[in-house]
C-alpha positions, 0 to 999 in steps of 0.5 A, spaced: 140 602 548 145 607 546 150 609 549 152 616 551 158 618 548 162 624 551 163 631 547 170 628 548 169 622 545 166 626 538 170 627 533 171 635 530 175 637 524 178 641 528 182 635 532 185 633 525 189 640 528 191 636 533 195 630 529 202 631 531 209 630 527 209 623 529 202 621 525 204 625 519 213 621 519 207 615 519 204 617 514 209 620 509 213 613 510 206 608 509 207 613 501 213 612 499 214 604 502 207 602 497 209 606 493 216 602 492 214 595 494 207 594 490 210 598 483 216 595 483 212 587 484 208 591 478 213 591 473 216 583 476 213 580 470 215 584 465 223 585 468 223 578 468 220 577 461 225 584 458 231 581 463 231 575 464 228 572 459 223 567 462 217 567 458 209 570 461 207 564 465 215 562 468 215 570 470 207 570 473 208 564 476 216 569 479 211 575 479 207 572 486 213 570 490 213 577 494 206 575 497 207 567 498 213 570 502 208 576 504 202 571 507 206 566 511 211 570 514 206 576 516 201 572 521 208 571 525 211 577 524 205 580 528 205 576 533 212 578 533 210 584 534 205 583 539 208 579 544 216 585 543 213 590 542 219 596 538 215 598 532 219 604 531 224 600 530 222 594 526 220 599 522 228 602 520 229 594 519 224 594 515 227 600 510 233 597 510 231 591 508 227 593 502 233 598 500 238 591 500 232 588 496 232 593 490 240 595 490 242 587 489 236 587 483 239 593 481 247 590 481 244 584 478 247 583 471 243 580 465 242 573 464 238 569 460 232 565 464 237 564 472 234 565 478 238 570 480 232 575 480 227 570 485 233 573 491 230 580 491 222 579 490 224 573 496 227 578 500 222 585 498 216 580 501 219 579 507 221 587 508 214 588 505 211 583 512 215 587 517 213 593 514 206 593 515 206 588 521 208 595 525 206 601 521 198 599 521 199 598 530 203 604 531 198 609 527 193 609 533 199 610 538 201 616 535 193 619 535 187 621 540 184 616 541 177 619 538 181 620 531 184 613 530 178 612 525 180 619 521 187 618 523 187 611 518 183 614 512 186 620 510 194 616 512 191 610 507 188 617 501 195 618 501 198 612 500 192 611 495 195 618 491 201 615 491 199 609 489 196 612 482 202 617 481 207 612 482 206 607 476 206 613 471 212 614 474 215 608 473 213 608 467 216 616 464 222 613 468 223 606 464 222 610 458 226 615 457 231 611 460 230 604 454 239 604 452 240 603 460 238 595 461 232 596 459 229 603 463 230 598 469 236 602 472 234 608 474 227 604 476 231 601 482 234 607 483 227 611 484 225 606 488 231 606 494 230 613 493 224 612 496 226 608 500 232 613 504 225 616 504 222 612 508 227 610 513 229 618 515 221 618 516 222 612 520 229 613 523 226 621 525 220 617 528 224 613 532 228 618 535 223 622 537 219 617 541 226 615 544 227 621 547 221 626 547 215 620 548 218 615 552 219 609 548 212 608 546 212 605 541 217 601 543 213 598 549 208 591 548 201 594 549 198 591 556 191 592 553 185 593 557 184 595 565 179 590 564 183 586 562 189 586 566 184 585 572 181 578 568 189 576 567 190 577 574 185 572 577 186 567 572 193 567 574 190 567 582 186 562 581 191 558 578 196 560 583 190 557 588 188 551 586 195 548 585 196 550 593 188 547 595 182 550 594 181 551 601 186 558 599 182 560 593 177 564 596 181 567 601 187 570 596 181 572 591 177 576 596 183 579 598 186 581 593 179 585 591 178 589 598 
């Protein structure tokens, strides 16, 4: 038997007009941030070989460092976000970390098989983990429940458009500026610029949330009403078992009444 869907729960194209500025700030931030992260990692192997003179095998191993960091850190960071909230603030932190990573990579001099470029790769992996733990969990807080799926779809579509454009832009920049740091100087400037845009969006999002929406993105999700009631009943049972089994039924009946 199918559950009836109320008119309020049904999706309507007119709902798209209800997406507020917070949602669009999130979407822009998502697009530019992932444009910088993924394109940087895609070009990391070439940079390691050209600028730091690693062989293909070593460059290939180091190329995976950000993903290894993300694989290890992401579950813990996701748990942290669930426990403390602070989503918009942590996205600001993530954008700052990524900007720092690309700035460090920009300032590193050319060397022969030195492992200094591993540092920005590690920092990028950590910034990527923090950002991913926050961005996708934030979207449901800024759109109506009936449009959550559509919101995710639009954000993903715009993100992918950015990921299609970014490699072409980076390739063009690199080819036009080969005489300066093998073309990587202005590429890093491009990545820094993208993250400054992302940081600006995140800071504005944080400002709107704190001053106009009561800090919704800062709060910890307490779950549904049913989950709260189940949690409270479990706590009562625990207290009753500590005070004696004779009091269990009376405490539960009092709470339900």
